C-alpha positions in Angstrom: -225.0 22.8 82.6 -224.1 24.5 85.6 -220.3 24.5 86.2 -220.8 26.6 90.0 -223.0 27.9 92.5 -223.4 31.6 93.6 -224.4 32.6 97.3 -226.7 35.7 96.1 -226.3 37.2 99.8 -222.2 37.6 99.5 -221.6 36.8 95.8 -219.5 33.3 96.6 -218.7 31.2 94.3 -218.9 27.3 95.5 -218.3 24.3 93.4 -220.6 21.7 94.7 -224.0 21.5 96.9 -222.0 20.7 99.4 -219.9 23.3 99.9 -223.2 25.4 100.0 -224.0 23.4 102.6 -221.0 24.1 104.6 -221.6 28.1 103.7 -225.0 27.8 104.8 -223.6 26.6 107.8 -221.3 29.2 108.4 -222.9 32.4 107.6 -226.6 31.6 107.6 -227.0 32.4 103.6 -229.5 30.0 101.7 -230.1 32.0 98.9 -227.9 29.9 96.2 -228.0 29.8 92.3 -226.5 27.9 89.0 -224.0 29.6 87.6 -222.3 28.9 84.5 -219.3 30.5 85.7 -216.3 28.3 86.8 -214.9 28.8 90.7 -211.1 30.1 90.0 -208.7 27.1 90.4 -204.6 28.3 90.6 -202.6 24.9 91.4 -199.4 25.3 92.6 -196.7 23.6 90.5 -194.5 22.9 93.2 -197.4 21.2 96.1 -200.3 20.9 94.3 -202.1 23.5 96.4 -205.7 24.6 95.1 -206.1 28.2 95.2 -209.9 29.6 94.8 -208.7 33.3 94.8 -205.7 36.0 94.0 -205.7 36.4 98.0 -205.4 32.8 98.9 -202.7 32.4 96.5 -200.6 35.3 97.9 -201.0 33.8 101.3 -199.6 30.4 100.0 -196.7 32.0 98.1 -195.9 34.0 101.4 -196.1 31.2 103.9 -194.5 28.3 101.5 -192.2 30.9 99.2 -194.1 29.0 96.2 -194.8 31.1 93.2 -195.8 29.5 90.5 -199.0 28.3 89.7 -201.1 26.7 87.3 -204.8 28.0 86.0 -207.0 25.0 85.9 -210.3 27.0 85.9 -211.3 26.0 82.2 -211.2 22.3 83.5 -213.7 22.8 85.8 -216.3 19.5 85.9 -220.2 20.3 85.2 -222.0 19.7 88.4 -225.0 17.8 89.0 -227.0 19.6 91.0 -229.9 17.3 91.3 -227.7 14.3 92.4 -225.8 15.9 94.7 -228.6 17.3 96.3 -229.9 14.0 96.7 -226.5 12.6 98.0 -225.9 15.7 100.5 -230.1 14.9 101.9 -229.1 11.2 102.3 -225.5 11.4 103.7 -228.0 14.5 106.2 -230.0 11.9 107.4 -227.8 9.7 108.1 -225.9 12.3 110.4 -229.2 12.7 112.2 -229.7 8.8 112.7 -226.5 8.8 114.1 -226.8 11.4 116.3 -230.2 10.2 117.8 -228.4 6.6 118.5 -225.4 8.3 120.2 -228.0 10.2 122.2 -228.7 7.1 124.6 -225.5 6.7 126.1 -224.7 10.9 126.6 -227.5 10.4 129.3 -225.6 8.7 131.3 -223.3 11.8 132.2 -222.6 15.1 131.4 -219.2 14.3 130.5 -219.9 13.0 126.6 -222.4 16.4 125.9 -220.6 18.2 123.2 -220.6 22.2 123.7 -219.1 25.4 122.0 -216.0 26.4 124.2 -216.2 29.2 125.9 -214.1 31.9 124.4 -213.5 35.7 125.3 -216.6 37.5 124.1 -214.9 40.9 123.8 -212.1 39.1 121.9 -214.8 37.1 119.7 -216.5 40.7 119.2 -213.4 42.2 117.7 -212.4 39.3 115.3 -216.1 39.4 114.1 -215.7 43.2 113.8 -212.6 42.8 111.7 -214.5 40.7 109.1 -213.9 37.3 110.4 -216.8 34.6 110.9 -217.9 33.6 114.2 -216.7 29.8 113.7 -213.2 30.7 112.6 -212.9 33.3 115.3 -214.3 30.4 118.0 -211.4 28.0 116.8 -208.8 30.5 116.8 -209.4 32.1 120.2 -209.6 28.4 121.6 -206.4 26.9 120.0 -204.6 29.4 121.4 -206.0 29.6 124.5 -205.1 33.3 124.9 -206.4 36.8 125.5 -204.1 38.3 122.7 -205.9 39.2 119.7 -203.1 39.9 117.4 -202.0 35.9 117.8 -205.9 35.1 117.1 -205.2 36.6 113.8 -202.3 35.0 113.3 -203.6 31.5 113.8 -206.3 32.3 111.1 -204.0 33.3 108.8 -202.0 30.6 108.8 -204.7 28.2 108.8 -206.3 29.5 106.3 -206.1 26.3 104.2 -208.3 24.0 107.2 -210.8 22.3 105.1 -213.3 22.5 108.9 -212.1 26.1 109.5 -215.5 27.7 109.3 -217.2 24.5 110.7 -218.6 25.0 114.3 -216.1 24.1 116.3 -217.4 21.5 119.5 -215.6 19.7 122.2 -216.5 17.7 125.6 -218.3 19.7 128.3 -215.5 18.5 130.5 -213.0 20.1 128.3 -214.5 23.2 128.8 -213.3 26.0 130.5 -214.8 29.3 131.6 -214.5 32.4 130.0 -211.7 34.2 132.2 -212.9 37.2 133.9 -212.7 40.5 131.9 -209.9 43.0 132.5 -210.7 46.6 134.1 -210.7 49.1 132.2 -206.9 50.0 133.9 -205.8 46.6 133.1 -207.4 46.9 129.5 -206.0 50.5 128.8 -202.4 49.1 130.3 -202.8 45.9 128.5 -203.3 48.2 125.3 -200.6 50.4 125.8 -198.0 47.7 125.6 -199.5 46.3 122.6 -198.8 49.5 120.9 -195.5 49.8 122.4 -194.3 46.4 121.5 -195.5 47.6 117.6 -193.9 50.9 117.8 -191.0 49.4 118.6 -190.8 46.8 116.0 -191.9 49.9 113.3 -188.9 51.8 114.7 -186.8 48.8 114.9 -187.8 48.0 110.8 -187.0 51.6 110.6 -183.6 51.7 111.3 -182.9 48.3 109.6 -184.5 50.4 106.3 -182.2 53.0 106.9 -179.1 51.1 107.1 -180.1 49.5 104.0 -180.5 53.0 102.3 -177.2 54.3 103.5 -175.5 51.3 102.7 -177.2 51.6 98.8 -176.1 55.3 98.9 -172.4 54.4 100.0 -172.1 51.8 97.3 -174.0 53.9 94.6 -171.3 56.7 95.4 -168.6 54.1 95.3 -169.6 53.1 92.1 -169.7 56.7 90.5 -166.5 57.7 92.0 -165.1 54.9 90.1 -166.7 55.6 87.3 -165.1 59.2 87.5 -162.1 58.0 88.2 -162.3 56.1 84.8 -163.2 58.3 82.5 -160.9 60.9 84.0 -157.7 58.0 83.4 -159.7 57.5 79.7 -159.2 61.2 78.9 -156.1 61.8 80.6 -154.9 58.7 77.8 -156.9 59.8 74.5 -155.0 63.5 75.9 -151.9 61.9 76.2 -152.6 59.8 72.6 -153.9 62.9 70.8 -150.8 65.0 72.3 -148.1 61.9 70.8 -150.2 62.0 67.5 -149.8 66.0 67.3 -146.2 65.8 67.9 -145.5 63.3 65.5 -147.7 65.2 62.7 -145.5 68.4 63.6 -142.2 66.5 63.3 -143.2 65.2 60.0 -144.2 68.6 58.9 -140.8 69.6 60.3 -138.6 67.2 58.1 -140.8 68.1 54.8 -140.0 71.7 55.5 -136.4 71.0 55.8 -135.9 68.9 53.5 -137.7 71.3 51.1 -135.4 74.3 52.4 -131.9 71.9 51.6 -133.5 70.9 48.5 -134.1 75.0 47.5 -130.3 75.8 48.8 -128.5 73.4 47.0 -130.3 74.4 43.8 -129.6 77.8 44.8 -126.0 77.0 45.1 -125.9 75.2 42.0 -127.3 78.2 39.6 -124.4 80.0 41.6 -121.8 77.8 40.2 -121.0 76.8 44.1 -120.6 73.4 45.0 -123.9 71.8 46.7 -122.1 70.9 50.4 -121.6 73.8 52.2 -117.8 74.7 53.1 -116.4 74.5 56.4 -116.3 78.4 56.9 -120.5 78.6 55.9 -121.0 75.8 58.6 -119.0 77.5 61.2 -121.0 80.8 60.4 -124.2 79.4 60.0 -123.7 77.6 63.6 -122.8 81.1 65.1 -126.1 82.4 63.7 -128.3 80.0 65.2 -126.6 79.9 68.5 -127.2 84.2 68.5 -130.8 83.2 67.5 -131.4 81.1 70.4 -129.4 82.8 73.0 -131.4 86.1 72.3 -134.9 84.1 72.2 -133.9 82.9 75.6 -133.2 86.3 76.8 -136.4 87.9 75.3 -138.5 84.5 77.1 -136.9 84.5 80.4 -135.7 88.2 81.4 -133.4 88.5 84.4 -134.9 89.4 87.8 -132.9 91.6 90.3 -132.8 89.0 93.0 -131.2 90.7 95.5 -133.6 93.7 95.3 -136.8 91.7 95.2 -135.4 89.9 98.3 -134.9 94.0 100.2 -138.6 94.6 98.5 -139.9 91.2 100.0 -138.4 92.2 103.3 -140.1 95.5 103.9 -143.7 93.9 103.0 -143.0 91.3 105.4 -141.9 94.0 108.1 -145.4 96.0 107.2 -147.4 92.5 107.7 -146.1 92.1 111.2 -146.2 95.4 111.9 -149.7 96.1 111.1 -150.7 92.7 112.2 -154.2 94.1 113.8 -154.8 96.2 111.1 -155.1 94.2 108.4 -156.9 96.1 105.9 -155.0 99.5 106.1 -151.5 97.5 105.0 -153.5 95.8 102.4 -155.1 99.4 101.2 -151.3 100.6 101.3 -150.3 97.8 99.2 -152.8 98.3 96.4 -152.1 101.7 95.9 -148.2 100.9 96.1 -149.5 98.3 93.1 -151.5 101.1 90.8 -148.5 103.0 91.0 -146.1 100.3 90.0 -148.5 99.2 87.3 -149.4 103.0 85.7 -145.6 103.5 85.4 -144.7 99.8 83.6 -147.8 100.9 80.9 -146.1 104.7 80.4 -142.9 105.5 81.6 -142.4 108.4 80.1 -145.9 109.8 81.6 -144.3 112.0 84.7 -147.2 112.1 86.4 -146.7 108.6 87.2 -143.5 109.1 88.4 -144.2 111.9 90.8 -145.7 112.1 94.1 -146.5 115.1 96.3 -145.7 113.6 100.3 -148.6 116.2 101.3 -151.2 114.5 99.2 -154.0 113.6 101.8 -154.7 110.5 99.8 -151.2 109.5 99.7 -150.7 110.2 103.3 -153.7 108.2 104.1 -152.9 105.4 101.9 -149.5 105.0 101.8 -147.8 107.5 103.8 -149.0 106.8 107.1 -147.8 103.2 107.1 -144.3 102.5 108.1 -142.2 101.1 105.0 -144.1 102.2 102.6 -141.6 105.3 101.7 -138.9 102.6 101.9 -140.6 100.5 99.5 -141.0 103.1 97.0 -136.8 104.3 97.3 -136.0 100.6 96.6 -138.1 101.1 93.6 -136.2 104.5 92.6 -138.0 107.2 93.9 -136.0 110.0 95.7 -137.2 113.2 97.1 -136.5 116.3 95.2 -134.9 119.3 96.1 -137.3 121.2 97.8 -138.2 118.1 99.5 -142.1 118.0 98.4 -142.6 115.2 95.9 -140.5 112.0 95.3 -139.8 111.1 91.9 -138.8 108.8 89.7 -136.7 110.2 87.1 -136.6 108.3 83.2 -133.4 107.0 83.6 -134.2 105.1 86.5 -138.0 103.2 85.4 -136.8 99.7 85.5 -139.7 97.4 84.1 -138.2 94.4 85.3 -137.6 95.8 88.8 -141.3 97.5 88.8 -142.6 93.7 87.2 -141.4 91.9 90.5 -142.6 94.5 92.9 -146.1 94.2 91.8 -145.4 90.2 91.7 -144.3 90.5 95.2 -147.4 93.1 96.1 -150.0 90.8 94.5 -148.4 87.8 96.5 -149.1 89.9 99.8 -152.3 90.6 98.8 -153.6 87.1 97.9 -151.7 85.0 99.7 -152.7 84.7 103.5 -149.8 82.6 104.2 -147.4 85.8 102.9 -144.6 86.2 105.5 -145.6 83.2 107.8 -142.2 81.0 107.1 
């Protein structure tokens, strides 16, 4: 048994003969055929509204916010096409008879005559070009009473569920308004430009809002990332502290074991020598003095004493050179780099005489060092002196001080790398 009717002209599925009749009146299609396929029936769980297509379902969700639907397509009742056609024929006959009776008093005046409302023909054509049926477009233009096609489209979308949306609209002739005069080309162009302007402004507003949302999301993501990084760094530091504490505890236990072992060995040796296990007062004093001497020697090796007064003099010379050649930064830095090389060579091999002897007339020396005021004073503070003939400056082997040369090298390196050297 048939479950629906199918329009062979547009493939639309219809539930009954009555719907096929309405489809014929709206579209003019008259080629229908029975089908065993049920019409899609999606029923809104919230309000019970039936939707016959996914498009209608989406429109309903957009307007109401309802998102839950039950698919009752399989619950369709088989059609009795023959009975429905008889009922439709009877209804049509009654309608014709009622219409003929109603025509008598209509002749008394034109006010009771029903006519199709007059609407803007251009807008009607535009709506039809968009795919909207004529009857639906006429209803939209008449109901909105406007020449704005956007309002007409909005009205059609809002009244998508109306049962008589595609039924021809008839109104009393007295209520029919004459079509508004057509716009001139200039007015039409102006109106189109206004519509485009409003659409552009709306799009720009939406873009700005979207950009704000994106920026806020980016800031939020950045904050979360930074917070996660800080938390990870704190956990890493905490783990490092715990590991270090554990290592120190293990080292302390290991040292204690070694101390106990050494103490046991010492007692064993004294027992074998026939001596008391405990040290005498004299032995304890000698042991303490030995440990103090070893500690003092260790500190002396680890922290060499720097010649403070000489370092101050060397720094003052370098500061004076920087101020004197404030506009010749490259020249004074070349001089400092050469002096640093002199110091490094002597520290690496203090017995090599060529590192401790410089010819004053050497062209490279004069270009890089000798021509810079203060450079010879710096070399004198390091221990260089002119020889008897005045041709060389020489640092005697007995005047070589590694501590002084290292300190001078530190000051030179600071002057070369620190942009704020001598600023205070």
